[in-house]
C-alpha positions as CSV (number, residue, x, y, z in Angstrom):
1,X,1.2,12.7,-10.0
2,X,0.4,15.7,-12.1
3,X,2.7,18.7,-12.2
4,X,0.0,20.9,-11.0
5,X,-0.6,18.8,-7.9
6,X,3.1,18.5,-7.2
7,X,3.7,22.2,-7.4
8,X,0.6,23.0,-5.3
9,X,1.5,20.4,-2.6
10,X,5.1,21.6,-2.5
11,X,4.0,25.2,-2.0
12,X,1.6,24.1,0.7
13,X,4.3,22.2,2.5
14,X,6.6,25.3,2.5
15,X,3.7,27.5,3.8
16,X,2.9,25.0,6.5
17,X,6.5,24.8,7.6
18,X,6.8,28.6,7.8
19,X,3.5,29.0,9.8
20,X,4.3,26.2,12.1
21,X,7.8,27.6,12.8
22,X,6.4,31.1,13.5
23,X,3.7,29.9,15.9
24,X,5.9,27.5,17.8
25,X,8.8,30.0,18.1
26,X,6.5,32.0,20.5
27,X,6.8,29.1,22.8
28,X,10.6,28.7,22.5
29,X,10.5,25.8,20.1
30,X,12.6,25.8,17.0
31,X,10.9,23.6,14.4
32,X,11.9,25.4,11.2
33,X,13.2,23.1,8.4
34,X,15.1,24.2,5.3
35,X,12.5,24.2,2.5
36,X,14.8,22.7,-0.1
37,X,15.6,19.5,1.8
38,X,14.1,16.2,0.6
39,X,12.0,16.0,3.8
40,X,10.0,19.1,2.8
41,X,9.7,19.5,-1.0
42,X,12.7,17.7,-2.4
43,X,10.6,14.8,-3.8
44,X,8.1,17.3,-5.2
45,X,10.9,19.0,-7.2
46,X,12.2,15.6,-8.3
47,X,8.8,14.6,-9.6
48,X,8.4,18.0,-11.4
49,X,11.7,17.5,-13.1
50,X,11.0,13.9,-14.2
51,X,7.5,14.5,-15.4
52,X,8.5,17.8,-17.1
53,X,11.4,16.1,-18.9
54,X,9.2,13.2,-20.1
55,X,6.4,15.5,-21.3
56,X,8.8,17.8,-23.2
57,X,10.5,14.8,-24.9
58,X,7.0,13.5,-25.8
59,X,6.0,16.9,-27.2
60,X,9.1,17.1,-29.3
61,X,8.6,13.5,-30.6
62,X,5.0,14.5,-31.7
63,X,6.2,17.8,-33.3
64,X,8.9,16.0,-35.3
65,X,6.6,13.2,-36.5
66,X,8.4,10.4,-34.7
67,X,5.2,8.4,-34.5
68,X,3.4,6.7,-37.4
69,X,-0.2,7.6,-36.6
């Protein structure tokens, strides 16, 4: 997964959750979920942290000539 896809999909899930809760609240249904739970975007944030950390470490390794290319 690319960081751009993960961020975009996470924002889409938050927007979908909010719109769904607003529409269904008119019919007396409470479907709002906390956006920071793992069911909504928790795995997206985890993927962003993991990929971001790996890419930063890779960038630092390249900058400090850790590879013999």
